[in-house]
ZATIFI-193758 format. One record per residue (C-alpha): residue in three letters; x, y, z. Coordinates in steps of 0.001 Angstrom, whole numbers, plus 500000, padded with zeros to 6 digits. Each point is the difference from the previous one (the first is absolute). Layout:
<sites>
ALAXYZ
...
</sites>
This chain:
<sites>
MET734320862119279309
GLY501134502523497380
ARG501847503219500787
ARG498801503464499178
LYS501426501560496845
GLN502093503133500469
ASP501391502113497149
GLY499600497195497504
GLY501867497535502264
SER498986497567502715
GLY501372499102503393
GLU501704497094498294
ASP501702502507497690
ALA501311501936503008
GLY501346496808501537
ALA501772499002496810
LEU501377503524499671
LEU501369499838503538
ASP501541496560499453
SER501748501271496872
ALA501288503175501689
VAL501317498103503039
TRP501735497378497840
LEU501607502751497912
VAL501382501781503064
VAL501015496986502090
THR501965498411497138
ALA501591503237498733
PRO503801500247500301
GLU501183502983502026
GLU501046502015496950
GLU496483499708498510
LEU498054500490503228
ASP499028503658499490
LEU498534499301496578
SER498153496926501281
LEU498549501960502932
ASP498837502802497706
THR498414497540497592
GLY498296497926502697
ALA498763502975502021
SER498707501748496890
SER497937496972499038
LEU498459499767503483
ALA499313503717500426
ALA498933500884496448
SER496245499886500576
ALA498185501744502839
ALA496923497888499258
ARG501962496759500397
TRP501859501132503142
PRO497430498439502421
ALA500365496654498188
VAL503785500295500272
SER499540500700503710
ARG497976496817500442
ALA502544498025497974
VAL502880501303502139
LEU498410498804503231
GLY499213496673498374
TYR503602499724498834
ALA501113500404503622
ASP498923496408500574
THR502630498911497448
ALA502804502452500809
VAL499769499855503779
GLY499072496324500145
ARG503126499117498017
CYS502106501789502614
TRP498300498083502817
SER500777496729498222
ALA503634501108499657
GLY500406500431503764
TRP499375503754500327
ARG497739501478502673
PRO498069503306500191
ALA502676501943501908
ASP502680498672497629
LEU498230501274496871
VAL499417503410501551
ARG503615500177501196
VAL501298499367496484
VAL497765502749498622
ARG501014502445502710
ARG503683499400499232
GLU499757500270496226
LEU497000502157499059
LYS497907502980501134
PRO497037500723502314
VAL497395499508497280
HIS501428496549499290
LEU499806499263503718
ALA496306500946500080
LEU499356497822496958
ALA501878497102501583
VAL497968500056503210
ASP496747500248498033
LEU500825497086497707
ILE500903497897503038
ALA496648500935501550
ALA498183499167496759
GLU501629496574499750
GLY499254499405503673
ARG496273499967499261
ARG500491496419498806
HIS501196498764503387
PRO498018499794503245
ALA502000500902503085
ALA500004496371501123
SER502076499065496945
THR502956502197501037
ASP502336499744502984
ARG500031502631502697
ARG503227501702498871
TRP498461500397496553
GLN496943501623501564
GLU502215502275502105
GLN501830501185496887
LEU496745500828498244
ARG498864501998503035
GLU503295501889500232
LEU499865500808496268
GLU496346501067500337
ALA499257497854496950
GLU496283500594499688
VAL497532500411497144
TRP499160503712500215
TRP498607500520496492
THR496236499901499348
SER500194497703496967
ASP502729498426497889
GLU499071502271497071
ALA500453503069502218
TYR503398498976501409
LEU502434501524497474
PRO498023503268499618
ALA499892500359503797
LEU503716499213500404
ALA500907502462497236
HIS497991502669501818
ARG501732499219503313
HIS503470500380498505
ARG499122502702497457
LEU501133497913497058
ASP498684499747496464
ARG499147496636498473
PHE503331499627498194
ALA502077500716503128
LEU497997497529502089
ALA500151497326497302
THR503777500482499826
ALA500322499594503773
LEU497859496856499873
LEU502172498402497321
GLU503186500944501879
LEU498631498291503093
LEU498978496860498127
ARG503428499838498336
CYS501644500241503440
TRP497887497166501388
GLY500036497958496814
ARG503783499724500029
LEU500364498902503639
PRO501661496590500408
PRO498659497210502224
ILE501223500168503610
ALA499869497607502937
PRO496474500135501497
VAL499648500881503676
GLY496487498681500384
PRO497083498725497951
ALA498502502045497182
PRO496280500818500316
GLY497893496887499706
GLN502870497626500756
GLY499064499686503669
ALA501411501924502950
ARG502704498313502053
ARG499316500049503717
GLU501423503117501581
THR500064501790503292
ALA497588502815500819
PRO500180503246497987
ARG502986502241500526
GLY498217503335499718
PRO498071501785502737
VAL496829498000499404
THR497703497974502226
GLY501525496710501043
GLU503694500942499987
PRO501936497912502551
ARG500656501906503212
MET503726499321499736
LEU500144501603496560
SER497952502972501177
ARG502384500521502908
ILE503024499827497694
ARG498380502556497718
ALA499345502319502926
LEU503585499710501294
LEU501440500838496586
ALA497663502954499562
LYS501283501397503289
ALA503604499361498942
GLU499439502006496815
SER498365502921501785
THR502219500478503052
ASP502661502713500067
PHE502102498025502491
PRO502461497542498370
GLU500289497817503100
GLU496236499562500105
ALA499878499114496296
GLU502741497419500554
ALA498180498402502923
LEU496662499917498165
THR501505498450496874
ALA501889497402502012
LYS496810499094501831
ALA498178499652496678
GLN502669497597498743
GLN499772497967503187
LEU496236499691499569
MET500450499034496344
THR502455497274500974
GLN497696498705502716
HIS497097499996497540
SER502128497987497559
ILE500926497550502756
ASP496363499552500990
GLU499057499344496373
ALA502803497458499588
LEU498908498046503082
LEU496354500187498949
ALA500942498535496624
VAL501681497087501788
ASP496883499401502110
VAL497670499860496983
ALA502492498397497572
ASP499663503068497774
PRO500749498950496390
HIS500086503494498532
ALA503117501193498220
PRO501542503471500375
GLY498399502836498097
ALA501350503154498387
LEU499196503645499431
ARG501524502830498011
ILE501098503326501472
GLY500826502967497804
VAL503547501356500294
ASP500479503059497838
ASN502735502474499249
PRO501700501973501310
TYR502321497711501993
GLU498193496781499103
GLY503086497913500880
PRO500231501153503636
LYS496213499776500357
THR500181496388498842
MET502729499365502574
LEU497699501377502686
LEU497162497746498863
ASP502362497015499949
ALA501079500792503559
VAL496404500048501213
ALA499142496829498071
ALA503004498057501276
ALA499152500856503603
ASN496567498503499420
ARG501120496816498223
CYS499081501255496541
ARG502026500375496797
VAL500139502867497501
VAL500470499882496232
TRP500475503367498267
ALA498603500616496505
LYS501826503262499358
GLU498610500465496496
PHE496426500062501313
GLY500557501906503247
PHE498851497368502461
CYS501239497274502313
THR498361496642500527
VAL499982498981503664
ILE499597496272500669
GLY498920498699503398
PHE497055498807502049
ASP496949502255499997
ALA500229501199503591
ASP503648500974499429
LEU499269501724496675
ASP497456502304501632
GLY502532501063502616
VAL502771500536497448
GLU497841502340497953
LEU498965501979503078
LEU503488500336501461
TYR501730500803496698
THR497503502751499251
SER500512501512503441
LEU503804499798499885
LEU500080501563496539
VAL498018502960501356
GLN502409500321502931
ALA503083499618497780
THR498798502585497485
HIS499269502489502756
ALA503412499471501604
MET501762500257496613
GLN498244503262499186
GLN501004501447503339
ALA503627498934499541
GLY500003501112496372
ALA498826503483500931
ARG503344500588501667
GLN503281500558498189
HIS503097497837499844
LEU502796500739502410
ASP501798501893497224
GLY496948502208499406
ALA498812498331496791
SER496363498995499632
ARG498891496419500487
THR500156497921496814
LYS498279496984498521
ALA503002497940501102
PHE499386501116503593
ARG496340498976499870
GLN500805496662498360
SER502632499242502624
PHE497645501140502765
LEU497278497565498973
VAL502401497078499474
ALA501420500502503485
TYR496521500416501438
ALA498913496684498453
ALA503131498212501226
ARG499534501191503567
ILE496274499243499932
ARG500914496461498968
GLU502154499596503093
ARG497411501386502377
LEU497100498002498584
ALA502069496824500189
GLU500741500691503648
ALA496304500489500788
THR499023496842498117
GLU502685497851501624
ARG499154501281503459
THR496277499300499604
THR500637496569498483
SER502362499064502827
ASP497453501132502572
ALA497292497952498302
ALA502218496908499889
ALA500563500434503738
GLY496261500239500615
ARG499774503779500410
HIS496990501154497957
LEU499184503577498978
ARG496287500741500306
GLU498139502252497580
ASP499960502770502609
GLY503805499913500128
THR500324498299503381
ALA501836496693500413
GLU498932496701501515
GLN502012496899500878
LEU498884496802498305
VAL501411496512499708
PRO502690500000497254
ASP498700498494496760
GLU502565497730498352
ARG498106500191496706
LEU500763503686499487
LEU503482500027498477
PRO499320497052497643
ALA496761501692498922
LEU501759503284499238
LYS502765498161498141
ALA497407498158497914
ARG498291503270499075
THR503320501560498994
GLU500775496994497805
ALA496522500187498460
VAL500546503675499127
ASP503367499206498399
GLN498396497234497936
GLU497244502338498852
VAL502574502583498907
GLY501753497314497981
ARG496731498972498389
MET498904503544499131
PHE503429501326499007
PRO502291497191498838
LYS502549502475498631
LEU501159502778502320
VAL502999502313499873
SER501495502161502750
GLN499858503779500003
ARG502258502230502093
VAL499453503637500901
ARG503057502242500262
VAL500651502847502409
SER502403502866499431
ASP499298502564502720
GLY501422499374503457
GLU497968502725501661
GLY496851498595498483
TRP500837496527501309
ALA500666501279503512
ALA496849502138500030
GLY497838497148498713
ARG501318497565502581
ALA499427502529502773
ALA496452500610498776
ALA499302496263500032
ASP501304499813503569
ARG497473502669500910
ALA497076498433498181
SER499901496321499194
LEU501678496540499614
HIS502312496043497904
GLY503861497497499010
ARG501429500093496476
SER500376502800497470
GLY500511500505496334
GLU498687497039498075
ILE496541499928498476
ARG498735497162497860
ARG498453500932496753
</sites>
C-alpha cells in the first residue's frame, strides 16, 4: 500500500529523513554535537506539511530504537531513569511515549510481570489519537515549536543510542517470561504474606513513635524471612529447577553511596546480593523471586524512614552552633545503613533459628510449634550458593567500593536513628 504524498515528499521520505538525522546526531563527536542537532532538527521540522509524516516515522522508529535497548538488557524503568538523570521533562515525556509505542508490538503475555509493573508505574500508554497527530499534540502539551521538539527527540535518541549492553535481569518481550511469584503491587492475587509485610511497613513509615516503627519493621523482616524459608522448603518438595532472578532498583544522588549500603544491608539479610552500577544510577539485586519482592519493599520503606530522620537531625545545628553539612548527612546515612545491617541480621538469624527448631511464624504473626525440618539449613545454603553462582555468571568482573565518613556527630545521629527505626552485620563494602 502506498503512502500519501505530503509537501512533495512521501512517508518513506520522512522515514529516510529521520534515519539520516538520527545517524548524524548519534555518531557526532561531542564538540560537533550542537551543529549536528541543529542540522538534524532543522531537516525534520522544516515543513509543516510533512510534520505529520515525521510524527508517524518517529513512532515507527521507536520499534528500532527501543527494541535495540531491550535486546541490550535494558528495561522500561532503566531507560526512563537514564533520561531523568541526564535530560529534561520533555525528554522524559518522549521517552515514556516511545516505550508505549514500541509496546504495541507485544501482547502482555509476552512480557514478565515485573516488566508489566514497570509499564504501569510509568503510565506508558498510547494517548494520542493517531500516529500522525502525535508530535503536533505533544508540541501543544509542552508549548514547543517543531524545531525545539525535533531537537529534544534527537537528544533522546542519541542518549539511548549510545547506551552499552548490560546484564539482563529477565527476558526481553517475546523471549518468554520466566516463572515468577505473584505480582508485587497492590493488585488482585498478591500473596497474603506480602500484603501483610506491605501493611506493616506502611505503618512503620507513618507512625510518629520510633519504638513502634522499630517493632513494625522488625516484624516485617521476620515475616520476610519466614516467607523465604517457606519458599525454600517448597522448592525442595517440588524439586524446583528454577535459578535465582534479578531486578534493578534506582539509587540516585544525593548520597548514592550510603543509599547503596542500605540496599545491600537489606539484600544481605534476605539472602540476596547487590551489584552497583554507579554510572547509571541503579543497583542490580540478585536473589530468588520471593526474596527480591521483600527486598524492594523493605528498602523503599527504610529509605523513607532514613530520609525523614536525617532531615529532622539536619534541621538542628552542630554542637558548636554551625549548620549541618553534607558531611554530616553522608555520615548519618552511612551509620544508619551499618546499624540497619546489624538489626536485620539479628532478625533474620532469630527467625531462621526458630524455624530450624520447628517454631513457625504464621501469616497473622502468631507462632506454632512444628516438628523440626532437617532439610531447612541445607536448602537455605543451596539457595545462597545458587545466588553467588548467578552473580558470578552475570558479573564476572567486580570491584569493591567503599564509602567514607568524616562527621562524628552525623555517624552518632545516624546510628541512633537506625536504633529507633529499623535493622543488619557488616558495614562499608559494596560490590560494584
